[in-house]
C-alpha positions as CSV (number, residue, x, y, z in Angstrom):
1,M,145.1,163.0,69.5
2,K,142.3,164.9,67.9
3,Q,138.8,164.6,69.4
4,R,135.8,165.1,67.2
5,F,132.7,166.5,68.8
6,Q,129.2,165.5,67.7
7,Q,126.6,168.1,67.0
8,S,124.7,167.2,70.2
9,D,127.9,167.8,72.2
10,L,128.4,171.2,70.7
11,E,124.7,172.1,71.4
12,Q,125.2,171.0,75.0
13,I,128.3,173.2,75.3
14,A,126.5,176.1,73.8
15,G,123.7,175.6,76.2
16,H,126.1,175.6,79.2
17,L,127.8,178.8,77.9
18,A,124.4,180.5,77.6
19,D,123.6,179.5,81.2
20,I,126.9,180.9,82.4
21,H,126.4,184.1,80.5
22,Q,122.9,184.5,82.0
23,L,124.3,183.9,85.6
24,V,127.1,186.4,85.1
25,S,124.7,189.0,83.6
26,D,122.2,188.5,86.4
27,R,124.8,189.1,89.1
28,L,126.9,191.9,87.5
29,I,124.5,193.9,85.4
30,P,121.7,195.8,87.2
31,E,118.1,195.0,86.1
32,A,117.6,198.6,85.0
33,S,120.6,198.3,82.7
34,R,119.4,195.0,81.2
35,A,116.0,196.6,80.6
36,H,117.6,199.6,78.9
37,W,119.6,197.3,76.6
38,R,116.5,195.3,75.7
39,R,114.6,198.4,74.8
40,A,117.6,199.7,72.8
41,E,117.7,196.4,70.9
42,I,114.0,196.6,70.1
43,E,114.4,200.2,68.9
44,A,117.3,199.1,66.6
45,M,115.2,196.3,65.1
46,L,112.3,198.7,64.6
47,G,114.6,201.0,62.8
48,I,115.7,198.2,60.5
49,R,112.1,197.2,59.9
50,S,111.2,200.8,59.0
51,W,114.1,201.0,56.6
52,L,113.1,197.7,55.0
53,D,109.4,198.8,54.7
54,D,110.5,202.0,53.0
55,K,112.8,200.1,50.6
56,I,110.0,197.6,49.8
57,N,107.5,200.5,49.1
58,R,110.0,202.3,46.8
59,I,110.6,199.1,44.8
60,G,106.8,198.6,44.5
61,K,106.4,202.2,43.2
62,E,109.2,201.7,40.7
63,Q,107.5,198.5,39.4
64,R,104.1,200.2,39.1
65,N,105.7,203.1,37.2
66,S,107.8,200.9,35.0
67,P,107.2,201.2,31.2
68,F,107.8,197.4,31.1
69,K,105.1,196.5,33.6
70,A,102.7,195.2,31.0
71,S,105.3,192.5,30.1
72,Q,106.2,191.7,33.6
73,K,104.2,189.0,35.3
74,S,104.4,188.6,39.1
75,S,102.6,185.9,41.1
76,R,103.3,187.7,44.3
77,Q,101.3,190.8,45.1
78,S,102.9,193.6,47.1
79,S,101.0,194.4,50.3
80,S,102.0,196.1,53.5
81,Q,100.3,195.7,56.8
82,S,100.7,197.1,60.2
83,I,102.1,194.9,62.8
84,P,101.2,195.8,66.4
85,I,104.1,196.1,68.8
86,E,103.5,195.1,72.4
87,E,105.4,197.2,74.9
88,E,107.6,195.2,77.3
89,T,106.7,195.8,80.9
90,D,109.4,195.7,83.6
């Protein structure tokens, strides 16, 4: 007999699995290692952000230098801004 799960059942199961994962991580992985992995994850995401910012800037320069820019209409203006990053304290 097949049993169908409702979305709420699956969400509950996922929540329990996340709790189990957290318990196992807390008991088996030292805090210093967890902190290291969090910092490494942040660095990886910052690297991706840097790559995306560079790609966006290059596309913007190509559009500004395009011979077809007079005929191109864009309702979205390109702007870049600095986003402050807060350091995680452990």
